[in-house]
N, C-alpha and C positions, 0 to 999 in steps of 0.2 A: 527748837532749831535741828535741822540734821547734819548742821555744818557744825564742828567743834569749835567752841570758843571758848577764851581764858581771858581774864582781864588784869593787866598790871599795873602796879602806878610807879609814878616815875622814878621808884628806887629799883624799880626790879621787882618789887613783893606781888606775891598773886592774893588779888583782890577777892576774882571770882571767878566759877567756870562751872560749865554744862555739863551736861551727861555725856554728850556726844565726844567731850574732850579726854573722858576717861578712857576711849577708846586708844589713844594716842600715847597719853601717858597714864597708863594704870595705878600709879602710886598717888594721883591726886584723890584728897579724901578732906573732909574737914580742918584734920591737923594740917595739911599744908597750907591754909588759910593763912597769910602772912610770911609765909616763908621765902625765899629767892627763890625766883625761878632757877637759875644755875643750881642752888642747891639739890633741887627735886630731879634735874637735870643730868646730874653727875655722870651717870653710866650712858646719855645717849648724847656724846659729845657731836655729831652731827647736825642732831638738830636745836643744840644749845648753842654752836656755831650762827644758826641760821636767825636765829631769833637775839642773839648778840647783836649780829649785822644789821636788825630790824628792817630789811628789804625783802620785798614778796619774792619768793620761791617755792618751788617743786620741791617737796620731799616724799620719799618713799618708805614704807615700813613693814615688817610683817606682823601680821595681826591673825591669829589662829591658825597660823600656817599659811595665811593666805597674803599675796602684796599688795598692797594697801596704795593707792597714790595721790597725793594731798596738794593741792594749790594752797600754799601760807599768804595769807594777806595782813599788811600791817596798818590799823587806823591808829591817830591819835586820838585823846581825849582830852579838853578843855573844861576848864572851870569858867564861871560867868565872865571871869575880866579876861578871858580868851587868854587865860595861862595855860600850859600844857601840864597836867597831873596825872598822866599816864599812856596805856595805850591798850586796845583791843586787838586781839590778835584770833585770827579766823583759820580755820583747817576744812576747806572745801574739798570734799572727797571726785579725783578726778580719774577714776580707775578706769570705769567704763569709757570713756575718752581715749584716754591713753593707750587701752587694749585695742579700742578701733584704730588710730591712727598705726599704732604696728601690724595689725592685719592689713590694712590697706600698701602698708611698706610692702610687707611681705606678698600679697597679690602683685604687687608692680614689680616686683624683682622676681617674679616665678614665671616660666612658662603654663601659660592655661593649661594645655592637653597633656605634658608630662611631667609637671610640677616640679621641674627641675630648674636650675638658674636659668634665666631669657639671655639674650646674646648682650644686652647692654648690661644688664648686674654683673653679670661673668666679666667683661673688660674691666668693670669698674673694681672689682672685689684684688681682683688679679695686679691692678696697677696698685693698688694699695701694699699686694705682697711684694712684687717686685720694689716698690719704694722702700719695703723694711730691707729686703734682701742687698740692695743696692747700700744700706747706711751698715747695714752687721755683717754682709757676704752670706754665701751660701749655696746652693744649688736649685735647679727647678725642672722638671722633665715636662713636656707639653704632648699629648695624645689628639689627633686629630682623627676621628673616623666617620665615614656613613655607609648608608644600607646599600649593600649592592644591587644594582639593577631594579630601584625603586619604583620606577616610572611604570615598570612593567605589573608591579604588584597593584598600583592605583589603575591602571589601563584595563588588568584583568580581572581584579574583585572590586574594584571600587574604591573611592576614598575612604568609606569607613572601615576597611580592612586596612589601606595602607597609615589610619591614624593607630589601631589596633598593635601594626606592626613597630610603628615610632616606639609605643608606648612600653612594648617587651622589650626593643632594643634599650630603652631608658633606664627603664628598671631591673633590666639584668645588671647594666653600668654601676646602677645604685647601689647594687647589691655586692660590687666585689673592691669598689673606692674602698680608700680607710677616712676616717675621720681626719677634717683638717682639709681634706683635698676637694678640689672645687671641680662640681660637674654642670655645665651648658649645652642647652641647645643652640647651636650657633646659626644653622639653617635650618630648610624644611625637614631632610633625614639625614643633616650634618652633627654631629657631637663633639664638643671637644673638652679634655679632661688638665687641669694643672695641678701638677703632685711637687708641693713644695719642698725641698731638703729629701729627693728622690734620686738616686742612682739611675742612669740609662740603663743597666740590664733590668733591674727593678720595675722600672717603666716600662719595660719592654714584656718583661714577663706577664704583666698586669693586664695590658693590651692584647697579650695573646689567648691570656684565659678568658677574658670578656668576648672574646671573637669567637673562641670554641664553645662557651657557653650557651651564647646566641644562634650557632649554628644548631645546637641541640635541641633547641627551643621550637614550639610552633606558635604561631598566634591564631585563634579559632574565631571565626564569624561566620555565623552561619551555620553553623555545624560542620564547617569546610576549613581543614587545619591550613595555615600557612607556614611555611619556612621560608626564613632568608639567613645571607650572610653579610659580613662587612670586610671592609678594608679598611687599614690603620696606617699611619703614619707617626713617628715618635720622632721627637729630637730633645735635646738638652744643653743646660749652659752651667755652667760653675762661672760664679759672681764673686770678684775681691770685694771689701769694704770699699767703699768709694766708688766704686765702677758703677757706673750711670748708663753704658753702653748697651745692656740688654733691656729688653721690655716684651710685654705679649706682644704686642705689634712686630717687633722684629722676629720673634719666636714663630708665631703661627705662620708665616710664609714658608720656613724650613719644613713643619709639620706637614704642612698644607703639601708640598714637593715630596716627601715620602709618603704621604696619602694618593698621589699620582702614582709614584712609580708601584705601590701596590697594586694598584690597580691596571698597572700596563704588565704589572706580572700575573696577570690572570685572577685577581680580586679574591677575598677571602681568607687577606695575609696579613703581616706586619712587616711592614719596612722602616728603617732608622737612617736618618738625616742627622748629625752632629757637627 
């Protein structure tokens, strides 16, 4: 059998096991027959807890450096008088299924073109962040930016060029945000960044760096170089523990107003509303 199988008697002593089970519990050998499963699992508290509870459960362990996912199932064993005399525990490898589900979740959370967070998942992630800030206190900055005169790019060079420009801007922003920051594609050519525990001057500096790097870069389509600029709006909030008055929904309109001010100011600049 591909599944790992171990048989215990009613007292929790090991009666038998198959070769597949040794992947999960390497200590199993002929000398462990007759020993209690709890003593064999003395160093594996999580698995020991699952077996003590005798309830079907998922379990993850490292085997030769790889994470392997199992579904553990319990089946009682009865004698001819229909009295319980032990149980069979099976370990079914569900790693492929788990990895597929994780991949599908990732695909559902990312924008197909830029591979950054899509609008829906960005909002979900930031709502979790704001919930934590409202409990513990802290600060957050939001940057909204879009590509200046993007319609002209599509009209002049075509939608393939438009996609290349969007990817150029997204990749530039990805390069300069920090681990823990959230970057999302908010709309067609509009992007949003959430910066937890970031002061307003720091957020401004980051926005200006991305602005400058985009303006210095070119997208190349069919041998033709296309340069664009972006306009940025930045806002900030300090949140006291217990304060539920701030959310991504309250800060986005402020960042959007700042972005509008940047456009009115001639574009390719950063404006703040705090």
